[in-house]
C-alpha positions in Angstrom: -51.5 -49.0 -64.4 -49.5 -49.2 -61.2 -46.6 -47.5 -62.8 -48.8 -44.5 -63.8 -50.1 -44.3 -60.2 -46.6 -44.3 -58.7 -45.5 -41.6 -61.2 -48.5 -39.4 -60.3 -47.8 -39.8 -56.6 -44.1 -38.7 -57.1 -45.2 -35.7 -59.2 -47.7 -34.6 -56.6 -45.1 -35.0 -53.8 -42.5 -33.0 -55.8 -45.0 -30.2 -56.5 -46.0 -30.2 -52.8 -42.4 -30.0 -51.7 -41.7 -27.2 -54.2 -44.7 -25.2 -53.0 -43.6 -25.7 -49.4 -40.1 -24.5 -50.1 -41.5 -21.5 -51.9 -43.6 -20.5 -49.0 -40.6 -21.1 -46.6 -38.5 -18.7 -48.7 -41.2 -16.1 -48.7 -41.5 -16.4 -44.9 -37.8 -16.1 -44.5 -37.7 -13.0 -46.6 -40.5 -11.4 -44.6 -38.7 -12.2 -41.3 -35.4 -10.8 -42.6 -37.2 -7.6 -43.7 -38.8 -7.2 -40.3 -35.4 -7.8 -38.5 -33.7 -5.3 -40.8 -36.5 -2.8 -40.2 -36.1 -3.3 -36.4 -32.4 -2.9 -36.6 -32.8 0.4 -38.5 -35.3 1.6 -35.8 -33.0 0.4 -33.0 -30.3 2.9 -31.8 -27.2 1.9 -29.8 -26.7 4.2 -26.8 -23.1 4.7 -25.8 -20.9 6.9 -23.6 -17.7 8.6 -24.8 -14.6 10.3 -23.4 -12.1 12.6 -25.0 -8.7 11.3 -25.9 -6.4 13.5 -23.7 -3.0 13.8 -22.1 -2.5 12.8 -18.5 0.3 12.0 -16.2 0.8 8.3 -15.9 3.4 6.1 -14.3 5.1 2.8 -14.5 4.5 1.5 -11.0 3.6 -1.4 -8.7 1.6 -1.7 -5.5 3.1 -3.2 -2.4 2.4 -4.0 1.3 5.2 -2.9 3.6 6.0 -2.9 7.3 7.0 0.1 9.4 9.9 -0.2 11.8 11.8 2.4 13.8 15.3 3.2 12.5 16.7 2.8 15.9 15.1 -0.2 17.7 16.7 -1.8 20.8 15.7 -5.0 22.5 16.0 -4.4 26.3 17.3 -7.2 28.6 18.0 -7.0 32.3 21.4 -7.4 33.9 20.0 -9.6 36.7 17.7 -12.6 37.1 14.3 -12.3 38.8 10.6 -11.9 38.5 8.7 -9.0 36.9 6.5 -7.5 39.6 5.5 -4.2 38.0 5.3 -2.5 34.6 6.0 1.2 35.1 5.5 2.0 31.4 2.8 0.5 29.1 3.1 -0.5 25.5 2.8 2.5 23.2 4.0 5.0 25.7 6.8 7.5 25.0 10.0 6.9 27.1 13.0 9.0 27.7 16.5 7.6 28.2 16.9 6.3 31.8 13.2 6.2 32.4 12.2 3.1 34.5 10.4 0.5 32.3 9.6 -2.1 34.9 10.6 -3.5 38.3 12.2 -6.9 38.9 12.2 -8.7 42.2 15.5 -10.7 42.5 15.0 -12.1 46.0 16.4 -15.6 46.6 16.0 -17.9 49.6 18.0 -16.6 52.6 19.2 -13.5 50.5 17.4 -10.2 50.3 17.9 -7.8 47.4 16.5 -4.4 46.6 14.2 -4.1 43.6 15.9 -3.9 40.3 14.7 -1.1 38.0 15.0 -1.9 34.3 15.7 1.4 32.5 15.4 2.6 28.9 18.8 3.0 27.0 17.3 5.5 24.5 14.4 7.9 23.9 11.5 6.3 22.0 8.3 4.4 22.1 7.8 1.2 24.1 6.7 -0.8 21.1 6.2 -4.2 22.7 6.6 -6.3 25.9 7.8 -9.9 25.5 6.9 -10.9 29.1 4.0 -10.4 31.5 4.0 -9.6 35.2 5.0 -12.6 37.2 7.4 -13.9 34.4 10.9 -15.0 35.3 13.6 -13.1 33.4 17.4 -13.3 33.1 20.2 -11.4 31.2 19.3 -13.7 28.3 15.6 -12.8 28.3 14.3 -10.0 26.1 11.9 -7.9 28.1 10.7 -5.3 25.5 11.6 -3.3 22.4 12.2 0.5 22.5 11.8 2.1 19.1 12.9 5.6 18.2 10.2 6.6 15.7 11.2 10.2 14.8 12.3 8.6 11.6 11.0 5.2 10.5 12.0 2.6 7.9 9.4 1.2 5.5 10.4 -2.3 4.4 8.8 -4.2 1.5 10.0 -6.6 -1.3 9.8 -6.5 -5.1 10.4 -9.1 -7.7 13.8 -9.6 -9.2 12.6 -8.5 -12.6 11.6 -5.1 -11.2 14.9 -4.1 -9.5 16.5 -2.6 -12.6 13.5 -0.3 -13.1 14.4 1.7 -10.0 16.2 5.0 -10.8 17.2 8.1 -8.8 13.7 9.6 -9.6 11.8 6.6 -8.3 9.8 7.1 -5.2 7.1 5.6 -2.9 3.8 7.1 -1.9 1.1 5.9 0.5 -1.7 7.2 2.6 -2.5 6.4 6.2 -6.0 5.7 7.6 -6.0 9.3 8.8 -5.6 10.4 5.1 -2.0 11.7 5.6 0.1 11.2 2.6 3.8 10.1 2.8 6.2 10.4 -0.1 9.9 9.5 -0.1 12.7 9.1 -2.6 15.1 7.7 0.0 15.1 4.2 -1.4 17.7 1.7 -0.2 18.2 -1.7 -1.9 19.5 -4.7 0.1 21.7 -6.1 -2.8 20.5 -9.6 -1.8 17.9 -11.6 -3.8 16.1 -14.2 -1.9 16.8 -17.5 -3.6 13.3 -18.9 -2.9 11.0 -16.0 -3.6 13.3 -14.3 -6.1 12.6 -11.0 -4.5 14.7 -8.1 -3.1 14.1 -6.1 0.0 13.6 -2.3 -0.4 13.9 0.1 2.5 12.6 3.6 2.6 13.4 6.3 5.1 10.4 8.4 6.3 10.2 11.4 8.6 7.7 10.7 11.4 8.0 13.6 13.9 4.2 13.5 14.5 4.2 9.8 15.4 1.6 9.0 12.7 3.5 5.8 11.7 3.6 3.1 14.3 6.5 0.6 14.5 5.2 -2.9 13.5 2.2 -1.6 11.5 1.6 -2.4 7.8 0.8 0.0 5.0 -0.3 -0.3 1.4 1.5 1.9 -1.1 2.8 2.4 -4.6 6.3 2.3 -5.9 6.6 4.7 -8.9 9.5 3.8 -11.2 9.0 6.8 -13.5 6.3 9.2 -14.7 5.4 10.8 -18.0 2.7 12.8 -19.8 0.9 10.5 -22.3 -2.1 10.3 -24.6 -4.6 8.1 -22.8 -8.1 6.6 -23.1 -10.1 4.6 -20.5 -9.1 0.9 -20.4 -12.7 -0.1 -21.2 -12.5 1.7 -24.5 -9.9 -0.7 -25.9 -11.0 -4.1 -27.2 -9.0 -7.1 -28.4 -10.3 -8.2 -31.8 -8.4 -10.7 -33.9 -5.2 -10.2 -31.9 -5.5 -6.4 -32.5 -6.2 -3.5 -30.2 -9.2 -1.6 -31.4 -11.1 1.5 -30.3 -14.3 3.0 -31.7 -14.1 6.7 -32.6 -17.2 9.0 -32.9 -17.2 10.9 -36.2 -19.8 13.3 -37.8 -23.5 12.4 -37.4 -22.4 10.0 -34.6 -21.1 7.5 -37.0 -18.7 5.0 -35.4 -15.2 4.4 -37.0 -13.2 1.4 -36.0 -9.5 2.1 -35.4 -6.5 -0.1 -34.8 -4.3 1.4 -32.1 -1.0 0.7 -30.5 -1.0 0.8 -26.7 1.7 1.4 -24.0 1.5 1.7 -20.2 -1.5 0.7 -18.1 -2.0 3.0 -15.2 -5.0 2.9 -12.9 -8.1 3.3 -15.1 -6.2 4.5 -18.2 -4.3 3.0 -21.1 -1.6 4.8 -23.0 -2.2 5.2 -26.8 1.0 5.3 -28.8 -0.7 5.6 -32.2 -4.1 5.3 -33.8 -6.1 8.3 -32.3 -5.5 12.0 -31.8 -6.0 14.3 -28.8 -9.6 15.6 -28.4 -11.1 12.8 -30.5 -14.0 11.0 -28.8 -13.8 7.2 -28.1 -16.6 5.0 -26.9 -15.9 3.5 -23.4 -19.4 2.2 -22.5 -21.6 0.2 -24.8 -18.6 -0.7 -27.0 -19.1 -4.5 -27.1 -21.8 -4.5 -29.8 -20.4 -1.8 -32.1 -19.0 -2.2 -35.6 -17.5 0.1 -38.2 -20.1 2.5 -39.8 -22.9 2.1 -37.3 -24.8 5.2 -36.1 -25.1 5.6 -32.3 -26.7 7.9 -29.8 -24.2 9.5 -27.5 -25.2 10.0 -23.9 -22.9 12.4 -21.9 
């Protein structure tokens, strides 16, 4: 009797579990249908750009210092005390103009004031001493800088040196939006053993005095330029160790393409193969796309 009861209980439990699983499967099917229906109703909105040819460059950015080509540190021929600065920092000085006056009086002895004069035409870039300071023939008083032409000095890594050719040039813009370009690059031929960098010097015309000795500028060193087929960098994805773009075909159907890339320049990436000029690639909304999906293109 007990055995029959146990068997009946097992049968009931089995039937209940079977019915529960059947209802679970039906619920999953309904949920899947609803999700599929929603996915069909949902449209991915993307933005596209044409694949086109642009001028790009192999280049690096740098921060450099401006210095006058002819800079002289001025020292007095006598010992004494600075009592007057005739010229102020930043002022233009001609050769033999008085820079400052030095009192060289000593106990019992009386001397005339000594006038420290400029040996060249240029800008009084900097004083090293203040009024009241004691100076001697070993004391630098100031720097006079001839800035009609200036030298831009910056460093590049050892690995970049061999990229420089006769067509390489630097370009930068001042705060006043004036653009300077020069191909007059001079390499130092010495690699710093600690930083593994080499110093580059560039000669620049500065007749307007726009560039101040001792100032710093941000610029770009262009190794070489070329016309290349490009797409926005955002359009290229790394998927399974491959470079991929999504191309818009007829009826706004997306086609996934493997591409081979080249130079990166500013916001663009060179495409060596995989797409053609005037094709449209997705550059915004690309993360959720897959091959064959239909999208809405917003210009």
